[in-house]
Backbone of each chain as ProteinMPNN parsed JSONL, in Angstrom:
{"seq_chain_A": "MSHKTEIKTELNNGHYLKDALKKLGFTFTEAKEGQKLHTKGHYGVHEEVDIRIEGNGTKNFDGAVGFKRKEDGTYTAVGDFYGLRTQNEECVSADMLKCEVTAHSKESEINDRLMQLGFVSDPATRKETKNYIEISFSRNQLGM", "coords_chain_A": {"N_chain_A": [[102.663, 118.481, 105.468], [105.709, 116.891, 104.841], [108.825, 117.208, 106.516], [111.064, 115.786, 106.252], [114.508, 115.113, 105.949], [117.3, 113.625, 104.476], [120.646, 112.816, 104.5], [123.584, 111.559, 103.117], [126.621, 110.558, 104.659], [130.231, 110.273, 104.773], [131.119, 109.09, 106.963], [132.123, 106.382, 109.006], [132.711, 105.497, 111.458], [131.557, 105.106, 114.546], [132.533, 105.895, 117.036], [134.179, 108.156, 116.558], [132.293, 109.797, 115.421], [130.542, 110.282, 117.557], [132.312, 111.548, 119.22], [132.734, 113.862, 117.771], [130.194, 115.032, 117.903], [130.069, 115.6, 120.623], [132.128, 117.487, 120.815], [130.991, 119.506, 119.383], [129.108, 120.337, 121.067], [126.728, 118.968, 121.409], [124.165, 117.051, 123.0], [123.318, 113.623, 123.151], [121.523, 110.561, 122.387], [122.219, 107.138, 122.351], [121.253, 104.282, 120.568], [120.677, 101.251, 122.215], [121.729, 97.802, 121.996], [119.399, 96.067, 120.111], [117.485, 97.902, 120.717], [115.052, 100.262, 119.579], [115.298, 103.399, 118.272], [113.856, 106.538, 117.736], [113.543, 109.561, 115.805], [112.169, 112.731, 116.866], [110.444, 114.481, 115.308], [108.689, 117.581, 114.785], [106.702, 117.58, 112.928], [105.682, 115.083, 112.397], [107.789, 113.466, 111.581], [109.328, 110.639, 112.172], [111.925, 109.051, 112.301], [113.815, 106.047, 112.251], [116.755, 105.815, 114.085], [120.279, 105.46, 114.925], [121.771, 107.058, 116.52], [120.529, 109.659, 118.335], [120.151, 113.118, 118.27], [119.848, 115.077, 121.013], [119.999, 117.689, 121.978], [121.489, 121.004, 121.974], [122.024, 122.817, 123.884], [120.095, 124.624, 123.394], [116.53, 124.815, 122.843], [115.986, 123.931, 120.395], [116.819, 121.583, 118.904], [115.999, 119.085, 120.212], [115.68, 116.3, 119.847], [114.977, 115.987, 117.184], [116.519, 115.213, 115.002], [118.95, 112.814, 113.766], [121.47, 110.203, 113.517], [121.782, 107.544, 111.292], [122.94, 104.261, 110.866], [123.956, 102.822, 107.908], [123.663, 99.904, 105.749], [126.11, 99.622, 104.468], [127.839, 100.491, 106.335], [128.296, 103.192, 106.636], [127.262, 106.389, 107.969], [124.138, 108.134, 107.976], [122.705, 111.312, 108.053], [119.628, 112.141, 109.365], [116.227, 113.254, 109.571], [114.039, 115.823, 110.9], [114.828, 118.861, 109.956], [113.761, 121.292, 110.007], [113.519, 124.514, 111.258], [115.638, 124.232, 113.002], [118.252, 125.51, 115.022], [121.502, 126.917, 115.684], [123.491, 127.441, 118.657], [124.076, 130.029, 118.322], [121.932, 130.992, 117.047], [121.857, 130.508, 114.296], [120.576, 129.135, 111.25], [120.277, 125.6, 110.885], [121.177, 123.334, 108.536], [120.802, 120.102, 106.973], [123.025, 119.571, 105.48], [124.882, 121.31, 106.56], [125.145, 120.304, 109.145], [126.185, 117.815, 108.53], [128.675, 118.549, 107.336], [130.004, 119.855, 109.481], [130.065, 117.859, 111.466], [131.458, 115.854, 110.125], [133.977, 117.082, 109.673], [134.88, 117.547, 112.315], [134.898, 114.971, 113.26], [136.862, 113.806, 111.682], [138.995, 115.251, 112.583], [139.263, 114.266, 115.198], [139.981, 111.647, 114.614], [142.41, 111.91, 113.193], [143.899, 113.069, 115.15], [144.081, 111.013, 117.066], [145.465, 109.083, 115.554], [147.901, 110.342, 114.967], [148.859, 110.807, 117.511], [149.392, 108.246, 118.299], [151.649, 107.881, 116.858], [153.415, 109.32, 118.242], [153.174, 112.05, 118.163], [152.307, 115.347, 119.314], [149.721, 117.732, 119.776], [149.456, 121.234, 119.814], [147.129, 122.97, 121.489], [146.895, 125.704, 121.318], [147.657, 126.379, 118.784], [145.678, 125.528, 117.187], [143.286, 126.182, 114.701], [140.147, 127.313, 113.802], [137.747, 127.989, 111.38], [134.814, 129.118, 109.616], [135.072, 127.673, 107.344], [137.206, 125.839, 107.514], [139.285, 123.545, 109.498], [142.298, 123.769, 111.177], [145.174, 122.146, 112.266], [148.149, 121.741, 114.137], [150.85, 119.542, 114.57], [153.566, 118.113, 116.421], [156.688, 116.43, 116.949], [159.564, 115.176, 118.647], [162.376, 114.247, 116.747], [163.101, 110.841, 116.14], [165.67, 109.327, 118.017], [167.033, 111.638, 118.499]], "CA_chain_A": [[103.855, 118.417, 104.624], [106.83, 116.282, 105.55], [110.082, 117.952, 106.519], [112.157, 114.822, 106.381], [115.705, 115.277, 105.125], [118.271, 112.557, 104.709], [121.873, 113.115, 103.752], [124.604, 110.533, 103.34], [127.953, 111.037, 105.02], [131.267, 109.259, 104.545], [131.559, 108.621, 108.282], [131.815, 104.976, 109.273], [133.217, 105.157, 112.786], [130.645, 105.673, 115.535], [133.3, 106.512, 118.12], [134.59, 109.509, 116.162], [131.057, 110.562, 115.206], [130.064, 110.728, 118.88], [133.31, 112.508, 119.684], [132.461, 115.121, 117.054], [128.962, 115.606, 118.464], [130.418, 116.169, 121.933], [132.916, 118.703, 120.603], [130.083, 120.531, 118.867], [128.217, 120.744, 122.152], [125.436, 118.267, 121.372], [123.898, 115.878, 123.818], [122.691, 112.644, 122.252], [121.191, 109.237, 122.92], [122.627, 106.084, 121.432], [120.409, 103.094, 120.688], [121.352, 100.06, 122.72], [121.508, 96.618, 121.16], [118.008, 95.623, 120.082], [116.583, 99.014, 120.998], [114.714, 101.094, 118.428], [115.289, 104.805, 118.658], [113.28, 107.323, 116.64], [113.587, 111.016, 115.947], [110.902, 113.265, 117.357], [110.15, 115.686, 114.524], [107.432, 118.247, 115.152], [105.685, 117.408, 111.879], [105.435, 113.671, 112.122], [108.951, 112.744, 111.071], [109.841, 109.761, 113.229], [112.841, 108.149, 111.614], [114.62, 105.195, 113.122], [118.167, 106.214, 114.06], [121.165, 104.809, 115.901], [122.172, 108.123, 117.449], [119.573, 110.779, 118.241], [120.67, 114.351, 118.875], [118.821, 115.58, 121.932], [120.03, 119.142, 122.134], [122.775, 121.692, 121.903], [121.946, 123.941, 124.804], [118.873, 125.371, 123.103], [115.399, 123.885, 122.748], [115.674, 123.711, 118.987], [116.99, 120.236, 118.351], [114.928, 118.352, 120.874], [115.5, 114.95, 119.321], [114.363, 116.007, 115.852], [117.373, 114.604, 113.978], [119.907, 111.834, 114.287], [122.302, 109.509, 112.528], [121.43, 106.136, 111.109], [124.01, 103.507, 110.216], [123.445, 102.06, 106.764], [124.223, 98.555, 105.593], [127.518, 99.687, 104.045], [128.642, 100.931, 107.474], [128.376, 104.653, 106.744], [126.145, 107.027, 108.672], [123.308, 109.102, 107.27], [122.005, 112.253, 108.936], [118.222, 112.073, 108.96], [115.246, 113.804, 110.507], [113.33, 117.055, 110.564], [115.759, 119.957, 110.221], [113.025, 122.561, 109.942], [113.522, 125.33, 112.475], [116.778, 123.993, 113.878], [119.163, 126.651, 115.149], [122.686, 126.712, 116.516], [123.436, 128.258, 119.876], [124.162, 131.437, 117.89], [120.683, 131.274, 116.309], [121.968, 130.315, 112.848], [119.828, 127.972, 110.766], [121.08, 124.392, 110.715], [120.684, 122.446, 107.481], [121.385, 118.757, 107.049], [124.355, 119.647, 104.887], [125.748, 121.998, 107.525], [125.421, 119.347, 110.219], [127.079, 116.804, 107.956], [130.013, 119.126, 107.167], [130.613, 120.118, 110.792], [130.327, 116.591, 112.147], [132.514, 115.163, 109.372], [135.266, 117.736, 109.92], [135.306, 117.307, 113.696], [135.159, 113.541, 113.378], [138.178, 113.563, 111.081], [139.992, 115.843, 113.484], [139.476, 113.309, 116.288], [140.678, 110.47, 114.087], [143.809, 112.254, 112.878], [144.511, 113.313, 116.453], [144.407, 109.699, 117.637], [146.481, 108.391, 114.742], [149.207, 110.985, 115.106], [149.312, 110.592, 118.888], [149.983, 106.906, 118.319], [152.976, 107.997, 116.254], [154.257, 110.113, 119.139], [152.989, 113.493, 117.962], [151.395, 116.074, 120.205], [149.218, 118.966, 119.16], [149.38, 122.364, 120.727], [145.788, 123.543, 121.307], [146.986, 127.14, 121.009], [147.869, 126.569, 117.349], [144.484, 125.067, 116.466], [142.538, 127.287, 114.126], [138.894, 126.87, 113.178], [136.919, 129.031, 110.782], [133.586, 128.562, 109.06], [135.41, 126.822, 106.199], [138.193, 124.777, 107.735], [139.951, 123.342, 110.794], [143.728, 123.577, 110.947], [145.829, 121.677, 113.492], [149.581, 121.479, 113.977], [151.403, 118.504, 115.454], [155.026, 118.028, 116.358], [157.335, 115.44, 117.826], [161.016, 115.162, 118.521], [162.782, 113.189, 115.834], [163.598, 109.664, 116.841], [167.114, 109.22, 118.124], [167.681, 112.942, 118.655]], "C_chain_A": [[105.03, 117.873, 105.426], [108.084, 117.146, 105.443], [111.267, 117.011, 106.616], [113.306, 115.139, 105.42], [116.662, 114.165, 105.49], [119.501, 112.861, 103.879], [122.971, 112.133, 104.147], [125.918, 111.193, 103.752], [128.96, 109.94, 104.69], [131.746, 108.662, 105.863], [131.178, 107.164, 108.499], [132.319, 104.522, 110.644], [132.364, 105.876, 113.838], [131.363, 106.39, 116.657], [133.659, 107.965, 117.774], [133.373, 110.395, 115.88], [130.551, 111.119, 116.54], [131.028, 111.764, 119.472], [133.055, 113.878, 119.054], [131.217, 115.798, 117.626], [129.24, 116.263, 119.815], [131.162, 117.484, 121.756], [132.042, 119.85, 120.116], [129.029, 120.943, 119.899], [126.857, 120.064, 122.149], [125.357, 117.214, 122.477], [123.156, 114.904, 122.906], [122.38, 111.352, 122.998], [121.597, 108.21, 121.885], [121.739, 104.859, 121.653], [121.224, 101.927, 121.224], [121.007, 98.885, 121.813], [120.041, 96.185, 121.252], [116.994, 96.728, 120.334], [116.3, 99.813, 119.728], [114.554, 102.532, 118.905], [114.755, 105.606, 117.467], [113.443, 108.819, 116.893], [112.199, 111.508, 116.34], [110.575, 114.574, 116.63], [108.788, 116.263, 114.885], [106.316, 118.001, 114.139], [105.554, 115.947, 111.467], [106.591, 112.895, 111.549], [109.556, 111.933, 112.222], [110.709, 108.691, 112.584], [113.619, 107.305, 112.615], [116.095, 105.591, 112.982], [118.967, 105.415, 115.093], [121.659, 105.804, 116.94], [121.195, 109.284, 117.264], [120.146, 111.996, 118.967], [119.569, 114.965, 119.724], [118.826, 117.094, 122.049], [121.416, 119.709, 121.994], [122.774, 122.906, 122.83], [120.754, 124.843, 124.526], [117.734, 124.352, 123.043], [115.182, 123.409, 121.321], [115.778, 122.27, 118.498], [115.948, 119.273, 118.924], [114.641, 116.983, 120.272], [114.965, 114.864, 117.905], [115.196, 115.303, 114.781], [118.34, 113.606, 114.611], [120.731, 111.234, 113.172], [121.926, 108.033, 112.501], [122.568, 105.432, 110.38], [123.419, 102.653, 109.108], [124.147, 100.704, 106.664], [125.697, 98.572, 105.202], [128.425, 100.223, 105.155], [128.74, 102.438, 107.631], [127.124, 105.203, 107.427], [125.435, 108.045, 107.78], [122.653, 110.004, 108.311], [120.561, 112.308, 108.465], [117.318, 112.705, 110.028], [114.612, 115.074, 109.986], [114.2, 118.246, 110.952], [115.055, 121.312, 110.25], [113.067, 123.285, 111.292], [114.706, 125.106, 113.398], [117.739, 125.176, 113.865], [120.383, 126.245, 115.961], [122.501, 127.549, 117.779], [123.544, 129.745, 119.539], [122.972, 131.837, 117.026], [120.836, 131.223, 114.795], [121.153, 129.093, 112.461], [120.77, 126.78, 110.596], [120.446, 123.529, 109.632], [121.339, 121.08, 107.674], [122.812, 118.785, 106.529], [125.355, 120.295, 105.857], [126.129, 121.05, 108.661], [126.417, 118.298, 109.743], [128.508, 117.342, 107.862], [130.714, 119.316, 108.506], [130.986, 118.809, 111.486], [131.456, 115.827, 111.448], [133.882, 115.759, 109.692], [135.768, 117.444, 111.336], [135.612, 115.835, 113.949], [136.545, 113.21, 112.82], [139.286, 114.139, 111.951], [140.313, 114.872, 114.634], [140.296, 112.116, 115.809], [142.152, 110.778, 113.837], [144.585, 112.503, 114.169], [144.969, 111.99, 117.077], [145.56, 109.038, 116.889], [147.864, 109.015, 114.932], [149.747, 110.861, 116.536], [149.959, 109.221, 119.024], [151.403, 106.916, 117.734], [153.9, 108.903, 117.068], [154.137, 111.616, 118.962], [152.088, 114.086, 119.042], [150.931, 117.326, 119.469], [149.153, 120.047, 120.23], [148.025, 123.043, 120.502], [145.82, 125.02, 120.916], [147.157, 127.388, 119.517], [146.663, 126.12, 116.53], [143.69, 126.265, 115.976], [141.271, 126.735, 113.481], [138.135, 128.079, 112.646], [135.632, 128.364, 110.291], [133.895, 127.536, 107.97], [136.385, 125.689, 106.481], [138.629, 124.68, 109.197], [141.419, 123.091, 110.474], [144.388, 123.211, 112.282], [147.299, 121.414, 113.192], [150.038, 120.463, 115.018], [152.923, 118.544, 115.356], [155.51, 116.89, 117.254], [158.844, 115.58, 117.634], [161.392, 114.012, 117.612], [163.402, 112.043, 116.613], [165.124, 109.668, 116.853], [167.817, 110.547, 118.308], [167.475, 113.467, 120.066]], "O_chain_A": [[105.311, 118.327, 106.535], [108.357, 117.738, 104.399], [112.356, 117.416, 107.023], [113.092, 115.398, 104.236], [116.814, 113.81, 106.658], [119.398, 113.134, 102.683], [123.247, 111.909, 105.326], [126.275, 112.258, 103.248], [128.58, 108.814, 104.366], [132.658, 107.835, 105.886], [130.052, 106.758, 108.213], [132.35, 103.33, 110.948], [132.443, 107.094, 113.994], [130.862, 107.386, 117.18], [133.469, 108.876, 118.58], [133.427, 111.608, 116.081], [130.178, 112.288, 116.631], [130.615, 112.719, 120.131], [133.148, 114.911, 119.717], [131.203, 117.015, 117.81], [128.72, 117.338, 120.116], [130.882, 118.468, 122.441], [132.314, 121.017, 120.399], [128.175, 121.788, 119.631], [125.931, 120.529, 122.813], [126.351, 116.581, 122.832], [122.445, 115.324, 121.993], [122.902, 111.092, 124.082], [121.352, 108.383, 120.691], [121.505, 104.452, 122.791], [122.324, 101.651, 120.746], [120.109, 98.968, 120.974], [119.516, 95.966, 122.343], [115.79, 96.522, 120.183], [117.189, 100.017, 118.902], [113.78, 102.827, 119.815], [115.157, 105.375, 116.327], [113.477, 109.275, 118.036], [111.199, 110.81, 116.175], [110.446, 115.63, 117.25], [107.861, 115.537, 115.241], [105.137, 118.187, 114.442], [105.336, 115.643, 110.295], [106.406, 111.775, 111.075], [110.204, 112.477, 113.116], [110.266, 107.565, 112.355], [114.023, 107.779, 113.676], [116.61, 105.686, 111.868], [118.412, 104.79, 115.996], [121.929, 105.446, 118.086], [121.057, 109.822, 116.165], [120.566, 111.911, 120.12], [118.503, 115.324, 119.225], [117.772, 117.712, 122.203], [122.399, 118.973, 121.906], [123.453, 123.898, 122.569], [120.435, 125.724, 125.325], [117.968, 123.152, 123.182], [114.304, 122.587, 121.06], [114.914, 121.798, 117.758], [115.124, 118.724, 118.193], [113.487, 116.561, 120.198], [114.543, 113.796, 117.464], [114.658, 114.848, 113.772], [118.514, 113.567, 115.829], [120.696, 111.694, 112.031], [121.777, 107.379, 113.534], [123.096, 105.948, 109.395], [122.503, 101.863, 109.335], [125.092, 100.413, 107.397], [126.449, 97.662, 105.551], [129.627, 100.391, 104.952], [129.221, 102.918, 108.657], [126.075, 104.56, 107.454], [126.051, 108.717, 106.952], [122.117, 109.533, 109.314], [120.306, 112.505, 107.277], [117.623, 112.682, 111.221], [114.643, 115.362, 108.789], [114.298, 118.598, 112.127], [115.681, 122.345, 110.489], [112.695, 122.728, 112.325], [114.782, 125.716, 114.464], [118.0, 125.766, 112.816], [120.318, 125.354, 116.808], [121.507, 128.257, 117.947], [123.167, 130.607, 120.333], [122.989, 132.874, 116.362], [120.039, 131.824, 114.075], [121.044, 128.136, 113.227], [121.926, 126.945, 110.207], [119.322, 123.052, 109.785], [122.295, 120.929, 108.434], [123.696, 118.115, 107.063], [126.51, 119.879, 105.955], [127.284, 121.0, 109.083], [127.359, 117.942, 110.451], [129.451, 116.662, 108.265], [131.888, 118.975, 108.647], [132.084, 118.672, 112.024], [132.306, 115.227, 112.106], [134.837, 115.026, 109.951], [136.943, 117.13, 111.529], [136.481, 115.501, 114.754], [137.299, 112.436, 113.411], [140.378, 113.577, 112.039], [141.475, 114.681, 114.994], [141.189, 111.639, 116.509], [143.032, 110.005, 114.219], [145.772, 112.19, 114.267], [146.099, 111.871, 117.552], [146.497, 108.51, 117.489], [148.866, 108.309, 115.042], [150.96, 110.815, 116.74], [150.934, 109.045, 119.756], [152.237, 106.075, 118.07], [155.015, 109.214, 116.648], [154.912, 112.375, 119.545], [151.226, 113.408, 119.601], [151.656, 117.895, 118.653], [148.836, 119.788, 121.391], [147.795, 123.626, 119.443], [144.901, 125.524, 120.271], [146.843, 128.473, 119.027], [146.63, 126.311, 115.314], [143.449, 127.223, 116.711], [141.332, 125.788, 112.697], [137.911, 129.057, 113.359], [135.405, 127.179, 110.535], [133.091, 126.643, 107.7], [136.392, 124.686, 105.767], [138.39, 125.574, 110.008], [141.739, 122.289, 109.596], [144.183, 123.882, 113.293], [147.644, 120.922, 112.118], [149.656, 120.527, 116.186], [153.486, 118.955, 114.341], [154.825, 116.462, 118.182], [159.321, 116.04, 116.596], [160.806, 112.932, 117.687], [164.12, 112.238, 117.594], [165.776, 109.967, 115.852], [169.046, 110.608, 118.281], [167.946, 114.556, 120.395]]}, "seq_chain_B": "MEEVKIRIDKKTGKMSFDCNGFTGEGCSVIEDIENQLGSVQKHEDKDERYQYEIPVPASQGLMG", "coords_chain_B": {"N_chain_B": [[163.056, 118.35, 115.125], [159.939, 117.148, 114.135], [157.286, 118.18, 112.114], [153.804, 118.352, 111.523], [151.252, 119.649, 109.649], [147.819, 119.889, 109.504], [144.985, 120.364, 107.478], [141.523, 120.555, 107.452], [138.98, 120.642, 105.242], [135.854, 121.987, 105.615], [133.641, 122.026, 103.889], [134.095, 120.165, 101.837], [135.104, 118.05, 103.202], [137.596, 117.115, 102.824], [141.0, 116.359, 103.579], [144.148, 117.951, 103.93], [147.708, 117.918, 104.016], [150.825, 119.065, 105.403], [153.891, 117.976, 105.705], [156.864, 118.182, 107.042], [157.643, 119.703, 104.82], [156.72, 118.169, 102.735], [153.809, 117.79, 100.877], [150.321, 116.914, 100.634], [147.113, 115.608, 99.677], [143.702, 114.41, 99.905], [141.897, 111.258, 100.054], [143.48, 109.451, 101.389], [145.055, 110.612, 103.346], [145.989, 110.175, 105.992], [147.332, 107.718, 105.762], [149.211, 108.495, 103.899], [150.682, 110.343, 105.351], [151.704, 108.689, 107.342], [153.258, 107.002, 105.765], [155.029, 108.855, 104.781], [156.296, 109.745, 107.11], [157.366, 107.364, 107.89], [159.21, 106.908, 105.84], [160.924, 109.011, 106.268], [162.023, 108.36, 108.751], [163.223, 105.944, 108.11], [165.3, 106.57, 106.348], [166.842, 108.206, 107.769], [169.723, 110.014, 108.563], [171.259, 108.52, 106.866], [173.573, 107.906, 104.178], [172.315, 107.863, 101.691], [170.28, 109.608, 101.875], [171.155, 112.066, 101.187], [171.843, 112.042, 98.564], [170.328, 113.059, 96.493], [171.113, 115.617, 96.271], [173.364, 115.769, 94.795], [174.854, 117.3, 92.078], [173.375, 117.093, 88.856], [174.629, 116.267, 85.673], [174.342, 118.76, 83.145], [173.731, 118.0, 80.538], [172.602, 115.544, 80.692], [169.885, 113.481, 80.023], [168.627, 115.225, 78.302], [168.887, 114.634, 75.597], [167.773, 112.199, 75.349]], "CA_chain_B": [[161.61, 118.382, 115.392], [159.103, 116.876, 112.974], [156.019, 118.909, 112.231], [152.754, 118.025, 110.561], [150.118, 120.577, 109.721], [146.65, 119.301, 108.837], [143.832, 121.251, 107.267], [140.317, 119.825, 107.064], [138.006, 121.524, 104.596], [134.536, 121.597, 106.125], [132.642, 121.827, 102.833], [134.34, 118.941, 101.067], [135.532, 116.984, 104.112], [138.925, 116.649, 102.431], [142.12, 116.776, 104.414], [145.432, 118.13, 103.261], [148.753, 117.976, 105.034], [152.169, 119.527, 105.103], [154.712, 117.187, 106.63], [158.282, 118.462, 106.781], [157.816, 120.209, 103.457], [155.983, 117.331, 101.787], [152.383, 118.087, 100.98], [149.442, 115.959, 99.986], [145.706, 115.732, 100.042], [142.871, 113.329, 99.387], [141.256, 110.345, 100.995], [144.436, 108.618, 102.131], [146.004, 111.529, 103.984], [146.631, 109.57, 107.165], [148.289, 106.721, 105.281], [150.308, 109.224, 103.25], [151.527, 110.915, 106.408], [152.431, 107.584, 107.973], [154.285, 106.58, 104.814], [156.029, 109.912, 104.728], [157.062, 109.693, 108.351], [158.117, 106.11, 107.839], [160.359, 107.054, 104.953], [161.861, 109.939, 106.913], [162.744, 107.607, 109.773], [163.993, 104.873, 107.492], [166.512, 107.071, 105.698], [167.447, 109.222, 108.609], [171.166, 109.984, 108.761], [171.939, 107.587, 105.954], [174.174, 108.635, 103.063], [171.368, 107.965, 100.576], [169.387, 110.74, 102.103], [171.708, 113.305, 100.624], [172.296, 111.846, 97.187], [169.594, 113.868, 95.531], [171.728, 116.945, 96.186], [174.516, 115.712, 93.895], [174.48, 117.965, 90.817], [173.215, 116.227, 87.685], [175.2, 116.95, 84.489], [173.318, 119.505, 82.421], [173.365, 117.357, 79.273], [171.953, 114.255, 80.941], [168.423, 113.43, 79.901], [168.078, 116.141, 77.3], [168.888, 114.05, 74.252], [167.163, 110.877, 75.375]], "C_chain_B": [[160.84, 118.123, 114.095], [157.757, 117.576, 113.165], [155.054, 118.488, 111.139], [151.63, 119.034, 110.748], [148.973, 119.986, 108.892], [145.589, 120.374, 108.638], [142.657, 120.401, 106.792], [139.325, 120.827, 106.501], [136.605, 121.089, 105.003], [133.541, 121.297, 105.003], [132.825, 120.511, 102.096], [134.686, 117.759, 101.972], [136.932, 116.493, 103.812], [139.993, 117.191, 103.37], [143.335, 117.002, 103.529], [146.49, 118.248, 104.353], [150.041, 118.547, 104.49], [153.055, 118.876, 106.153], [156.181, 117.386, 106.277], [158.527, 118.902, 105.335], [157.111, 119.377, 102.41], [154.491, 117.614, 101.979], [151.567, 117.02, 100.271], [148.014, 116.206, 100.397], [144.932, 114.547, 99.477], [142.362, 112.424, 100.474], [142.26, 109.612, 101.88], [145.482, 109.459, 102.838], [146.738, 110.865, 105.145], [147.689, 108.552, 106.737], [149.492, 107.413, 104.631], [151.259, 109.808, 104.281], [152.364, 109.814, 107.042], [153.542, 107.09, 107.056], [155.425, 107.589, 104.787], [156.923, 109.877, 105.958], [157.929, 108.442, 108.379], [159.364, 106.263, 106.991], [161.393, 108.0, 105.554], [162.684, 109.193, 107.958], [163.698, 106.593, 109.141], [165.324, 105.385, 106.939], [167.263, 108.078, 106.55], [168.941, 108.968, 108.802], [171.882, 108.904, 107.952], [172.498, 108.417, 104.79], [173.182, 108.872, 101.93], [170.477, 109.198, 100.675], [169.864, 111.996, 101.378], [172.057, 113.19, 99.146], [171.563, 112.715, 96.175], [170.182, 115.269, 95.392], [172.95, 116.955, 95.269], [174.105, 116.327, 92.563], [174.398, 116.965, 89.671], [173.809, 116.97, 86.484], [174.082, 117.569, 83.64], [172.851, 118.783, 81.163], [172.548, 116.083, 79.489], [170.439, 114.363, 80.818], [167.868, 114.315, 78.806], [167.95, 115.508, 75.927], [168.261, 112.657, 74.229], [168.227, 109.831, 75.322]], "O_chain_B": [[161.061, 118.794, 113.086], [157.178, 117.556, 114.252], [155.437, 118.294, 109.985], [151.129, 119.241, 111.854], [149.151, 119.633, 107.727], [145.335, 121.187, 109.526], [142.783, 119.625, 105.845], [138.886, 121.745, 107.194], [136.212, 119.947, 104.761], [132.693, 120.415, 105.145], [131.855, 119.826, 101.769], [134.575, 116.604, 101.56], [137.417, 115.565, 104.458], [139.904, 118.308, 103.879], [143.52, 116.33, 102.515], [146.188, 118.637, 105.481], [150.308, 118.518, 103.288], [152.972, 119.192, 107.34], [156.673, 116.807, 105.308], [159.515, 118.505, 104.716], [156.921, 119.845, 101.287], [153.991, 117.666, 103.103], [152.078, 116.309, 99.406], [147.744, 116.931, 101.354], [145.454, 113.779, 98.669], [142.387, 112.765, 101.657], [141.928, 109.201, 102.992], [146.649, 109.076, 102.924], [147.958, 110.978, 105.266], [148.795, 108.525, 107.276], [150.634, 106.981, 104.787], [152.478, 109.776, 104.114], [153.567, 109.972, 107.256], [154.645, 106.794, 107.516], [156.604, 107.236, 104.772], [158.147, 109.968, 105.858], [159.073, 108.467, 108.832], [160.443, 105.808, 107.368], [162.595, 107.811, 105.371], [163.899, 109.372, 108.042], [164.83, 106.418, 109.59], [166.349, 104.713, 107.05], [168.207, 108.72, 106.089], [169.363, 107.866, 109.153], [172.964, 108.444, 108.315], [171.972, 109.48, 104.459], [173.19, 109.922, 101.288], [170.001, 109.737, 99.676], [169.072, 112.864, 101.009], [172.522, 114.158, 98.546], [172.111, 113.064, 95.129], [169.795, 116.022, 94.498], [173.511, 118.015, 94.993], [173.104, 115.912, 91.978], [175.256, 116.093, 89.537], [173.536, 118.155, 86.289], [173.023, 116.972, 83.45], [171.698, 118.933, 80.76], [171.881, 115.605, 78.571], [169.806, 115.223, 81.429], [166.711, 114.148, 78.421], [167.017, 115.807, 75.181], [168.23, 112.011, 73.181], [167.922, 108.638, 75.333]]}, "name": "protein", "num_of_chains": 2, "seq": "MSHKTEIKTELNNGHYLKDALKKLGFTFTEAKEGQKLHTKGHYGVHEEVDIRIEGNGTKNFDGAVGFKRKEDGTYTAVGDFYGLRTQNEECVSADMLKCEVTAHSKESEINDRLMQLGFVSDPATRKETKNYIEISFSRNQLGMMEEVKIRIDKKTGKMSFDCNGFTGEGCSVIEDIENQLGSVQKHEDKDERYQYEIPVPASQGLMG"}
């Protein structure tokens, strides 16, 4: 029985996607130009991907899932999610991975954009729960 | 001091912001913030900035 799962994301920037994976504690391999990279599912799921998640500090991921860039430029999470666990031993679904990676990716993007506008964020005010990430930025008003 | 607070909903992926009292949400949050900040800078310390505080006559607009 195949355990392949594929879920579309709205992410279209590989830089912020990789940044999100790092923040979430994942190690990963990125396909080089012309290189074909495949997931290593335990039940025969070997999907071609552009970014393969190698691990998160546990043995669970082990290259079983990754992200593939589609023709429209967006990334899809794909692979064998069966048996995947977080470092806290919670089950990891494709949807959960998508939500976490999307939120952290957007955080990186907004961080960059607001820094370009002269804002700084205070890490002490950053709040993350299971449902949301909240960040505060500030800057001195121009000319003051 | 200008302050922007961003909230990213993990389930929907949607962002919302509160920028100096102005709030918004949706796909174009970053552009909205930039527009908002742009407008704040543009009208900073200009007389026009305060015109919305001029009392409007109570009868104006009621009868069309």
